[in-house]
C-alpha positions as CSV (number, residue, x, y, z in Angstrom):
1,M,32.0,15.1,-2.2
2,A,34.1,13.8,-5.1
3,S,33.6,10.3,-6.6
4,A,34.6,8.3,-9.6
5,Q,34.5,9.5,-13.3
6,G,34.1,13.1,-12.2
7,F,30.6,12.7,-10.6
8,H,30.0,14.0,-7.2
9,A,27.0,13.9,-4.8
10,I,25.2,17.2,-4.2
11,A,22.1,16.2,-2.2
12,A,20.1,13.3,-0.8
13,A,16.4,13.0,-0.1
14,R,15.0,11.7,3.1
15,G,11.4,11.5,4.4
16,L,8.4,9.4,4.9
17,G,7.7,6.6,2.4
18,A,4.3,5.5,1.4
19,V,2.1,3.5,3.9
20,L,1.2,0.3,2.0
21,A,-0.7,-1.3,4.8
22,S,-1.9,-0.4,8.3
23,M,-4.1,-1.9,11.0
24,V,-4.7,-2.1,14.7
25,G,-3.2,-5.1,16.4
26,P,-2.1,-6.4,19.8
27,G,0.4,-4.3,21.8
28,P,3.3,-5.5,24.0
29,I,1.2,-5.8,27.2
30,P,-1.9,-8.1,27.2
31,G,-5.0,-6.0,26.5
32,S,-3.0,-3.1,24.9
33,Q,-3.2,-2.2,21.2
34,R,-1.0,-0.5,18.6
35,L,-1.6,0.9,15.1
36,Y,0.9,-0.8,12.8
37,L,2.1,0.9,9.7
38,S,4.1,-0.6,6.8
39,Y,6.3,2.0,5.1
40,I,8.0,1.3,1.7
41,Y,11.4,2.7,0.7
42,A,11.7,1.4,-2.8
43,D,15.0,-0.5,-3.6
44,D,16.1,0.1,0.0
45,T,14.2,-1.2,2.9
46,L,10.8,-1.3,4.7
47,D,10.0,-0.1,8.2
48,L,7.2,-1.5,10.4
49,V,6.2,1.2,12.8
50,A,4.0,0.6,15.9
51,V,2.1,3.6,17.3
52,D,0.7,3.8,20.8
53,P,-2.7,5.6,20.4
54,D,-2.7,6.7,24.0
55,S,0.7,8.4,24.2
56,G,1.7,8.9,20.6
57,A,5.0,7.0,21.2
58,F,6.1,4.8,18.4
59,Q,8.6,1.9,17.8
60,I,10.4,1.0,14.6
61,F,11.0,-2.6,13.8
62,S,13.9,-3.0,11.4
63,N,13.6,-5.1,8.3
64,P,14.8,-8.7,8.9
65,V,15.6,-9.4,5.2
66,K,17.4,-6.6,3.3
67,S,16.2,-7.8,-0.1
68,E,12.6,-6.8,0.8
69,Y,11.5,-3.1,0.7
70,G,7.8,-3.1,1.0
71,A,4.8,-5.0,2.6
72,W,1.3,-4.8,1.3
73,G,0.0,-7.8,3.2
74,M,-0.8,-7.4,6.9
75,A,-3.0,-9.5,9.2
76,V,-3.2,-10.6,12.9
77,G,-2.8,-14.3,13.1
78,P,-4.7,-16.7,15.4
79,D,-1.5,-16.8,17.5
80,G,-1.7,-13.1,18.2
81,D,1.4,-12.3,16.0
82,L,1.2,-9.7,13.4
83,Y,2.1,-11.0,9.9
84,L,3.4,-9.1,6.9
85,G,3.6,-10.2,3.3
86,T,6.5,-8.5,1.4
87,L,7.8,-7.5,-1.9
88,P,9.8,-8.0,-4.2
89,H,10.4,-11.6,-3.2
90,A,7.1,-12.4,-1.4
91,H,8.5,-13.3,2.1
92,L,6.3,-13.7,5.2
93,Y,7.3,-11.9,8.4
94,P,5.8,-12.5,11.9
95,L,6.1,-10.0,14.7
96,D,5.5,-11.1,18.2
97,P,4.1,-8.0,19.8
98,Q,4.9,-9.1,23.4
99,T,8.6,-10.0,22.9
100,G,9.3,-7.8,19.9
101,A,10.7,-10.7,17.9
102,Y,10.5,-9.9,14.2
103,T,11.7,-12.6,12.0
104,D,11.5,-14.1,8.5
105,L,9.6,-17.3,7.5
106,G,11.0,-17.3,4.0
107,R,9.0,-17.5,0.7
108,P,5.8,-19.6,0.7
109,S,6.2,-19.8,-3.1
110,P,9.6,-19.4,-4.9
111,T,8.0,-18.0,-8.1
112,E,6.2,-15.1,-6.5
113,E,7.2,-11.4,-6.0
114,Y,4.4,-9.8,-4.1
115,I,2.1,-11.0,-1.3
116,W,-0.7,-8.5,-1.8
117,Q,-3.0,-9.3,1.1
118,L,-3.3,-11.7,3.9
119,A,-6.4,-13.2,5.6
120,V,-7.0,-15.8,8.3
121,G,-9.2,-18.7,7.2
122,S,-11.8,-20.6,9.3
123,D,-9.1,-23.3,9.8
124,G,-6.8,-20.9,11.7
125,K,-4.3,-20.6,8.8
126,L,-3.1,-17.6,7.0
127,Y,-3.8,-17.2,3.3
128,G,-2.0,-14.8,0.9
129,C,-2.7,-13.8,-2.6
130,T,0.3,-13.2,-4.9
131,Y,1.8,-11.7,-8.1
132,P,3.0,-12.6,-10.8
133,S,1.3,-16.0,-11.0
134,A,-2.0,-15.2,-9.2
135,K,-1.4,-17.8,-6.6
136,L,-2.8,-18.6,-3.2
137,V,-0.3,-19.4,-0.5
138,R,-1.0,-20.7,3.0
139,Y,0.9,-20.7,6.3
140,D,-0.1,-22.7,9.5
141,P,1.1,-20.9,12.7
142,A,0.5,-24.1,14.7
143,T,3.0,-26.2,12.7
144,G,5.2,-23.6,10.9
145,K,4.3,-25.2,7.5
146,S,4.0,-23.0,4.4
147,E,2.2,-24.2,1.2
148,D,2.0,-23.1,-2.4
149,L,-1.6,-23.8,-3.3
150,G,-1.0,-23.0,-7.0
151,R,-2.5,-20.6,-9.5
152,M,-6.1,-19.5,-9.0
153,E,-6.4,-18.3,-12.6
154,P,-4.4,-19.6,-15.6
155,V,-3.7,-16.4,-17.4
156,E,-3.9,-13.3,-15.1
157,Q,-0.9,-12.2,-13.0
158,Y,-2.5,-10.4,-10.1
159,A,-4.3,-12.1,-7.3
160,R,-4.9,-8.7,-5.7
161,F,-7.4,-9.2,-2.9
162,V,-8.2,-11.9,-0.5
163,A,-10.9,-12.4,2.2
164,A,-12.0,-15.4,4.3
165,S,-15.5,-16.5,5.3
166,D,-16.5,-18.3,8.5
167,D,-17.9,-21.2,6.5
168,G,-14.7,-22.6,5.0
169,F,-14.1,-20.5,1.9
170,I,-11.3,-18.1,0.7
171,Y,-12.2,-15.6,-1.9
172,I,-9.6,-14.1,-4.3
173,G,-10.1,-11.0,-6.4
174,I,-8.0,-11.4,-9.6
175,G,-7.0,-9.1,-12.6
176,M,-5.9,-6.9,-14.3
177,S,-6.6,-7.4,-18.0
178,K,-9.8,-9.2,-17.0
179,S,-11.3,-9.4,-13.6
180,H,-12.0,-12.8,-12.0
181,L,-13.5,-13.8,-8.6
182,V,-12.3,-17.2,-7.4
183,A,-13.8,-19.2,-4.5
184,Y,-11.4,-21.7,-2.8
185,E,-13.0,-24.3,-0.6
186,I,-10.6,-25.1,2.3
187,D,-11.8,-28.7,3.0
188,T,-11.5,-29.9,-0.6
189,G,-8.9,-27.6,-2.1
190,Q,-11.2,-27.0,-5.1
191,H,-11.4,-23.6,-6.6
192,R,-13.3,-22.0,-9.5
193,D,-14.2,-18.6,-10.9
194,I,-17.7,-17.5,-9.7
195,L,-17.8,-14.0,-11.2
196,P,-20.6,-13.6,-13.8
197,P,-19.3,-13.3,-17.3
198,D,-20.8,-9.8,-17.8
199,C,-18.6,-8.6,-14.9
200,Q,-15.3,-9.8,-16.3
201,A,-14.1,-6.4,-17.4
202,P,-10.6,-4.9,-17.2
203,G,-9.4,-4.4,-13.7
204,A,-9.5,-6.6,-10.7
205,A,-12.5,-7.9,-8.7
206,R,-12.3,-6.6,-5.1
207,V,-13.2,-8.7,-2.1
208,C,-13.4,-7.7,1.6
209,R,-14.7,-8.9,4.9
210,G,-17.6,-6.6,5.9
211,S,-18.3,-5.1,9.3
212,D,-21.0,-7.9,9.7
213,G,-18.4,-10.7,9.3
214,R,-19.6,-11.7,5.8
215,V,-17.5,-11.4,2.6
216,Y,-18.4,-9.1,-0.2
217,A,-17.2,-8.5,-3.7
218,Q,-17.3,-5.8,-6.3
219,A,-16.5,-5.9,-10.1
220,A,-17.6,-3.9,-13.1
221,G,-19.7,-1.6,-10.9
222,K,-21.8,-4.5,-9.5
223,H,-21.8,-5.7,-5.9
224,F,-22.2,-9.2,-4.4
225,R,-22.5,-11.0,-1.1
226,L,-20.5,-14.3,-1.2
227,E,-22.1,-17.4,0.2
228,G,-20.2,-20.6,-0.6
229,W,-19.9,-20.9,-4.4
230,N,-22.6,-18.3,-4.9
231,P,-22.2,-14.6,-5.6
232,I,-25.5,-13.0,-4.4
233,P,-26.2,-9.6,-6.1
234,I,-26.8,-6.7,-3.7
235,P,-27.8,-3.1,-4.6
236,A,-24.7,-1.4,-3.1
237,A,-21.3,-1.9,-1.6
238,A,-21.3,-3.1,2.0
239,P,-18.9,-1.3,4.5
240,A,-15.6,-3.1,5.0
241,A,-14.6,-4.0,8.5
242,P,-12.5,-1.0,9.7
243,Q,-8.8,-1.8,10.2
244,N,-8.1,1.3,12.5
245,R,-10.7,0.7,15.2
246,L,-9.6,0.0,18.8
247,M,-11.4,-2.4,21.2
248,D,-13.1,0.6,22.9
249,G,-14.5,1.9,19.7
250,R,-12.1,4.7,19.1
251,T,-10.4,5.0,15.7
252,V,-6.7,6.0,15.2
253,E,-5.1,7.5,12.1
254,V,-1.6,8.8,11.3
255,S,-1.0,11.5,8.6
256,D,2.5,12.7,8.2
257,L,3.4,14.4,11.5
258,R,0.2,13.9,13.5
259,I,-1.6,11.0,15.2
260,S,-5.4,11.5,15.6
261,V,-7.6,9.4,17.9
262,V,-11.3,9.9,17.5
263,N,-13.9,8.9,20.1
264,P,-17.2,8.4,18.2
265,G,-19.2,8.5,21.4
266,S,-18.1,12.0,22.5
267,G,-16.9,13.2,19.2
268,K,-13.6,14.3,20.8
269,T,-10.4,14.0,18.8
270,T,-7.1,13.7,20.6
271,T,-3.9,14.4,18.7
272,H,-0.3,13.6,19.3
273,P,2.8,14.7,17.3
274,F,4.4,12.0,15.1
275,S,8.1,12.4,14.9
276,Y,9.0,9.4,12.8
277,A,11.5,10.8,10.3
278,G,11.5,8.0,7.6
279,Q,14.4,6.8,5.6
280,S,16.3,7.7,2.4
281,L,14.0,8.2,-0.6
282,P,14.7,7.2,-4.2
283,I,14.9,10.0,-6.8
284,F,12.8,8.7,-9.7
285,R,12.8,11.6,-12.2
286,L,15.0,14.6,-12.4
287,N,15.2,17.6,-14.8
288,L,16.5,21.1,-15.0
289,G,13.8,23.8,-14.5
290,P,13.5,27.2,-16.2
291,D,15.1,28.8,-13.2
292,R,18.2,26.6,-13.6
293,N,17.3,24.6,-10.4
294,L,16.9,20.9,-10.5
295,Y,13.3,19.5,-10.0
296,A,12.8,15.9,-8.9
297,S,10.2,13.4,-7.9
298,T,10.7,10.7,-5.3
299,A,8.9,7.4,-5.7
300,L,6.2,6.1,-3.4
301,P,5.1,8.7,-2.6
302,I,5.7,11.8,-4.7
303,H,7.8,14.3,-2.7
304,F,8.3,17.2,-5.2
305,L,11.9,18.5,-4.7
306,R,13.9,21.5,-5.7
307,I,17.7,21.2,-5.6
308,E,20.1,24.1,-6.1
309,P,23.0,22.5,-8.1
310,E,25.7,25.0,-6.9
311,N,25.3,24.3,-3.2
312,G,23.2,21.2,-2.9
313,N,20.4,22.9,-1.0
314,L,17.3,20.6,-1.2
315,L,13.8,21.8,-0.5
316,D,10.8,19.4,-0.3
317,L,8.1,21.6,-1.8
318,G,5.3,19.2,-0.8
319,G,3.5,16.0,-1.6
320,L,1.7,15.4,-4.8
321,G,0.3,11.9,-4.5
322,G,1.2,8.3,-3.6
323,G,3.1,7.3,-6.7
324,E,5.8,9.1,-8.8
325,F,6.3,11.3,-11.8
326,Y,7.1,9.5,-15.0
327,S,7.7,12.6,-17.0
328,L,9.1,15.9,-15.7
329,L,9.9,18.6,-18.4
330,P,10.6,22.3,-18.5
331,H,8.3,24.3,-20.8
332,G,8.6,28.0,-21.0
333,R,8.5,29.4,-17.4
334,R,6.9,26.2,-16.1
335,V,7.7,22.7,-15.1
336,L,5.3,20.1,-16.5
337,M,4.8,16.8,-14.7
338,A,2.9,13.6,-15.7
339,A,2.2,11.3,-12.7
340,Y,1.3,7.7,-11.8
341,S,-1.0,7.7,-8.8
342,G,-0.7,11.4,-8.3
343,L,-3.1,14.1,-7.3
344,A,-3.8,14.5,-11.0
345,P,-2.4,12.8,-14.1
346,L,-0.9,16.1,-15.4
347,M,0.4,19.0,-13.4
348,S,1.9,22.4,-14.2
349,Y,4.2,24.2,-11.8
350,D,5.5,27.8,-11.9
351,P,8.8,28.1,-9.9
352,E,8.2,31.8,-9.3
353,L,5.0,31.3,-7.4
354,P,4.2,29.7,-4.0
355,F,3.5,25.9,-3.8
356,A,-0.3,25.6,-3.6
357,P,-1.6,22.6,-5.5
358,G,-5.2,22.7,-6.7
359,T,-7.5,23.1,-9.6
360,G,-8.3,26.8,-9.3
361,A,-6.9,29.8,-11.2
362,D,-4.3,30.5,-8.5
363,A,-3.2,26.9,-8.0
364,N,0.5,25.9,-8.2
365,P,0.9,23.4,-9.4
366,L,-2.3,23.3,-11.4
367,L,-3.8,19.9,-11.3
368,V,-5.1,19.0,-14.7
369,K,-7.9,16.4,-14.7
370,Y,-9.9,15.2,-17.7
371,E,-12.6,12.7,-18.6
372,G,-11.2,9.1,-19.1
373,Q,-8.1,9.7,-17.0
374,D,-6.6,6.7,-15.2
375,S,-4.4,7.1,-12.1
376,G,-2.8,3.7,-13.0
377,W,-1.2,5.0,-16.2
378,R,2.6,5.5,-16.3
379,P,3.0,8.4,-18.7
380,Q,6.4,8.7,-20.2
381,A,7.9,11.0,-22.8
382,P,11.5,11.7,-24.0
383,G,13.4,14.3,-22.2
384,R,15.1,17.4,-23.8
């Protein structure tokens, strides 16, 4: 169709966005449960999808604030509501599973862009960790009051992980240029870094609540059990409390077009089709291939696309990771790709061969991996 300055649209991509967060929470009927999934559609919207593990039916809850297009934070509050912490303006959303009311509580801190994770403290309040000021924010479901508790570290930007203990502490994993582990005492409001200096390496300290109800941390390859202000060294990582376990012990997962429910007692797996179609996907990189077709990457996740310019036919060749291509260049008979958070940092695709990603001699694209690679790099190069 024609548009201004001689440009015209030839194709549009649609599909499943990346799942930023998921967990089992209360369903619409007392005693029922749903698997909730938060899908990101960058620069567009977010979808919260609730899946019934017994029937495979799903419900989409539409985004209440159009400026927000993703939600990393997710937790079930003491009031039974499901809470989401969003990006890029760090709003807090509650969903009442019984009534379906899905609303906006605004921004707990006006300076923040991401609420990375949410946890329920021993005081029955929700705590969120943020970017870009590495803050801790708090919301009280009983009063409706939000609070900005301030920076937990004076230099770093990412308060990336948060977990709550039963004895009155909130623990925050901070990075990325140097990792920090901050303990926040609820009763006093005091906080301090408790990570040993030899663990303050690049990256972020990770914290999680374990299956045993205790809080654990990991940084620079070392592991700790957290007790009050004290990180107690332990020999190995403790298992995190599963987020996909139903009350009866079954686990539920969604992958693309299938819902799988596993009964660990019997070993039986029940599957249901998943027909959620997603939303419009952003094209992040685009270039002309050696076969004169256009090749493109969507963002979050990587849908690798081929578009025929003459007629607009668009083919989703397949998924190549959770991020996006930052470079996509033709070279001889191949298309070369460099990815952030991809199946490999470098990939090489031959348009004349079937799509079959891997590392073997017949793989297409060939996934190029090497020592020292970092999936968090954003590799860029000039186009031709």
